[in-house]
C-alpha positions as CSV (number, residue, x, y, z in Angstrom):
1,M,-9.1,10.6,33.1
2,F,-9.4,11.8,36.6
3,D,-11.3,8.9,37.9
4,G,-8.6,6.8,37.1
5,L,-5.7,9.0,38.4
6,I,-7.5,10.1,41.7
7,L,-10.9,8.7,42.6
8,L,-9.8,5.2,42.0
9,P,-6.9,5.3,44.6
10,V,-8.9,7.3,47.1
11,G,-11.6,4.6,46.9
12,L,-14.7,7.1,46.9
13,D,-16.8,4.4,45.3
14,G,-16.5,2.1,48.3
15,T,-15.5,-0.8,46.4
16,Q,-11.7,-0.5,47.0
17,A,-11.6,-0.3,50.7
18,S,-9.8,-3.0,52.8
19,P,-9.3,-3.4,56.6
20,A,-5.8,-2.1,56.6
21,L,-6.8,1.0,54.4
22,G,-7.6,3.3,57.4
23,W,-4.1,2.3,59.1
24,L,-2.1,3.0,55.9
25,W,-3.6,6.5,55.6
26,L,-3.1,7.1,59.2
27,A,0.6,6.1,58.8
28,L,1.0,8.3,56.0
29,V,-0.4,11.3,57.8
30,A,1.6,10.5,60.9
31,S,4.7,10.4,59.0
32,G,4.2,13.8,57.6
33,L,3.4,15.0,61.2
34,Y,6.7,13.4,62.3
35,H,8.8,14.8,59.4
36,G,7.2,18.3,60.1
37,V,8.0,18.5,63.8
38,N,11.6,17.3,63.1
39,P,13.9,20.4,63.2
40,G,16.1,18.7,60.6
41,M,13.4,18.9,58.1
42,G,14.0,22.9,58.1
43,W,11.1,24.7,60.1
44,P,13.9,26.6,62.1
45,L,15.1,28.0,58.7
46,A,11.5,29.3,58.0
47,V,11.6,31.2,61.5
48,S,15.0,32.6,60.6
49,A,13.8,33.9,57.3
50,G,10.7,35.4,58.9
51,L,12.8,37.2,61.5
52,M,15.5,38.4,59.3
53,D,12.9,39.9,57.0
54,K,10.7,41.0,59.9
55,S,7.8,39.7,57.9
56,P,5.5,36.6,58.4
57,L,5.5,36.5,54.5
58,A,8.9,35.5,54.4
59,L,8.2,32.8,56.9
60,F,5.5,31.3,54.6
61,R,7.5,31.7,51.5
62,A,10.3,29.6,53.2
63,L,7.8,27.0,54.2
64,W,6.4,26.7,50.7
65,A,10.2,26.3,49.4
66,L,10.7,23.7,52.0
67,A,7.6,21.9,50.9
68,A,8.3,22.0,47.3
69,G,11.8,20.4,47.8
70,H,10.3,17.6,50.1
71,L,7.5,17.0,47.5
72,L,10.2,16.7,44.7
73,A,12.3,14.2,46.7
74,T,9.1,12.1,47.5
75,L,8.2,11.9,43.8
76,L,11.6,11.1,42.8
77,V,11.6,8.0,45.1
78,L,8.2,6.9,44.5
79,L,7.6,7.0,40.9
80,P,10.2,4.3,40.0
81,F,8.2,1.8,42.2
82,A,5.1,2.8,40.3
83,F,6.8,1.9,37.0
84,L,8.1,-1.3,38.6
85,L,4.7,-2.4,40.1
86,V,3.6,-3.0,36.5
87,L,5.5,-6.2,36.4
88,A,3.0,-8.5,38.3
89,E,5.2,-11.6,39.0
90,W,7.8,-9.1,40.7
91,Q,5.0,-7.2,42.8
92,R,6.1,-9.3,45.9
93,P,9.9,-9.2,45.6
94,I,9.6,-5.5,44.9
95,Q,7.8,-5.1,48.3
96,I,10.1,-7.3,50.2
97,G,13.1,-5.6,48.5
98,A,11.9,-2.1,49.4
99,S,11.1,-3.1,53.0
100,L,14.8,-4.5,53.2
101,L,16.1,-1.2,51.6
102,V,14.3,0.9,54.2
103,I,15.6,-1.3,57.2
104,G,19.1,-1.3,55.7
105,F,19.1,2.5,55.4
106,G,17.9,2.7,59.0
107,V,20.8,0.4,60.1
108,Y,23.3,2.7,58.4
109,R,21.9,5.8,59.7
110,L,22.3,4.3,63.3
111,I,25.9,3.3,62.7
112,D,26.8,6.7,60.8
113,R,24.9,9.6,62.3
114,R,27.3,12.2,60.5
115,H,25.3,14.7,58.1
116,P,26.5,14.3,54.6
117,R,29.1,17.0,54.0
118,A,27.4,18.0,50.7
119,L,24.5,19.4,52.6
120,A,26.7,22.0,54.3
121,R,27.5,23.3,50.9
122,I,24.1,24.3,50.1
123,P,23.3,27.8,51.1
124,P,20.3,28.0,53.3
125,T,18.8,30.7,51.1
126,Q,18.3,27.7,48.4
127,L,15.6,26.1,50.4
128,V,14.0,24.1,47.6
129,L,17.4,22.5,46.7
130,W,18.3,22.1,50.6
131,S,14.9,20.4,51.4
132,F,15.1,18.1,48.4
133,A,18.7,17.1,49.3
134,V,17.9,16.5,53.1
135,A,14.7,14.4,52.3
136,I,16.9,12.2,50.2
137,A,20.1,12.1,52.3
138,H,18.1,11.2,55.4
139,G,15.7,8.8,54.1
140,A,12.7,11.0,54.7
141,A,11.3,10.1,51.2
142,L,12.3,6.3,51.3
143,M,10.4,5.9,54.6
144,L,7.1,6.4,52.5
145,V,7.9,3.5,50.0
146,P,6.5,0.7,52.2
147,I,3.3,2.8,52.9
148,Y,2.9,3.6,49.1
149,L,3.4,0.0,48.3
150,G,0.9,-1.3,50.8
151,L,-1.7,1.2,49.6
152,C,-1.2,0.0,46.1
153,Q,-1.8,-3.4,47.5
154,A,-4.7,-2.4,49.6
155,F,-6.6,-0.8,46.7
156,E,-6.0,-3.9,44.5
157,L,-3.8,-2.2,41.8
158,D,-3.0,-5.6,40.5
159,A,-1.3,-6.0,37.2
160,G,-2.8,-9.2,36.6
161,H,-6.2,-7.7,36.2
162,Q,-5.5,-4.5,34.7
163,A,-4.0,-3.4,31.2
164,A,-0.6,-1.9,31.6
165,G,-1.6,1.7,30.7
166,A,-4.5,1.7,33.3
167,L,-2.2,0.2,35.9
168,M,0.4,2.7,35.3
169,T,-2.0,5.6,35.5
170,A,-3.3,4.4,38.8
171,N,0.1,3.8,40.3
172,L,1.1,7.2,39.1
173,G,-1.9,8.7,40.5
174,M,-1.4,6.9,43.9
175,A,2.2,8.3,44.2
176,V,1.2,11.8,43.6
177,L,-1.5,11.4,46.2
178,V,0.7,9.9,48.6
179,S,3.2,12.6,48.1
180,L,0.6,15.5,48.5
181,V,-0.9,14.2,51.6
182,H,2.5,13.6,53.4
183,V,3.8,16.9,52.3
184,A,0.5,18.7,53.6
185,A,0.7,17.0,56.9
186,M,4.5,17.9,57.1
187,V,3.9,21.6,56.3
188,G,0.9,21.8,58.6
189,A,3.0,20.3,61.7
190,G,6.2,22.4,60.8
191,G,4.3,25.6,60.1
192,C,2.5,25.4,63.3
193,L,5.8,25.3,65.1
194,A,7.4,27.9,63.0
195,W,4.6,30.3,63.4
196,L,4.6,29.6,67.3
197,V,8.4,30.2,67.6
198,Y,8.2,33.3,65.3
199,R,5.2,35.0,67.0
200,H,5.6,33.9,70.7
201,L,8.4,31.9,71.8
202,G,11.5,33.4,69.6
203,L,14.7,31.5,68.7
204,R,16.0,31.3,72.3
205,F,13.3,28.7,72.8
206,V,14.7,26.7,70.0
207,S,18.4,27.0,71.2
208,R,17.2,26.1,74.7
209,S,15.1,23.2,73.9
210,W,16.6,21.9,70.7
211,F,16.2,18.1,70.5
212,N,18.3,15.7,68.2
213,L,16.2,13.0,66.6
214,D,18.9,11.5,64.5
215,A,18.7,8.0,66.5
216,V,14.8,8.2,66.9
217,W,14.9,8.9,63.1
218,A,17.0,6.0,62.3
219,I,15.2,3.6,64.5
220,S,11.9,4.8,62.8
221,L,13.1,3.8,59.6
222,V,14.0,0.3,60.8
223,L,10.7,-0.1,62.4
224,V,8.7,0.9,59.2
225,G,10.7,-1.2,57.2
226,A,10.4,-4.2,59.5
227,V,6.7,-3.8,60.0
228,A,6.2,-3.8,56.1
229,L,8.5,-6.7,55.8
230,A,6.6,-8.9,58.3
231,F,3.4,-8.1,56.5
232,N,4.8,-9.0,53.1
233,L,6.5,-12.3,54.4
234,A,3.0,-13.2,56.2
235,A,1.0,-12.4,53.1
236,S,3.4,-14.4,50.8
237,R,2.6,-17.7,52.8
């Protein structure tokens, strides 16, 4: 059972590798690191929890809560695409449509940089819900869709050559694996920053050196979607 769910997507048998494979995994890890260092994804809240409770355990509990919310948001976004990819004749349109969706959301974030008011109504103590809502509202989970679809294509998870049940298992396994790798990289980067601020730099450092990544975040969404769209259009010719 686990061979179909995990080993096939990872390509441990060496038969599923493709030239783009390494770049896709690198992009996945890089996106996690990028999300992790972004203060908007919540690591300052983990620092605040640790300082208020005067305990590093509170910091780590907050990081786990942020990770859980981000993971749930990522799975919520990726799983529908896992089901859609079963339709072989729609795979290319799905990939192109997903790229356009990411580009469109990035353009929207460039035009309207206001934070959704609903986020302000979530208490900081409810970190799982807060992290989930932020990842959805700011397109953090959506950014992974082109990478996920590219990995499915690189591993030749082709509906034309697999039974629907086996394909669904492989697609779901890939979605879970992509989510876990991304969140692990995010927590690693955000956790290191949070620990550094908690133990050595203090909140004054955050207030003095706070950096706003809203514009950079929106541009990165557009770039991810544009690169994925270019590859898909080139492959369809």
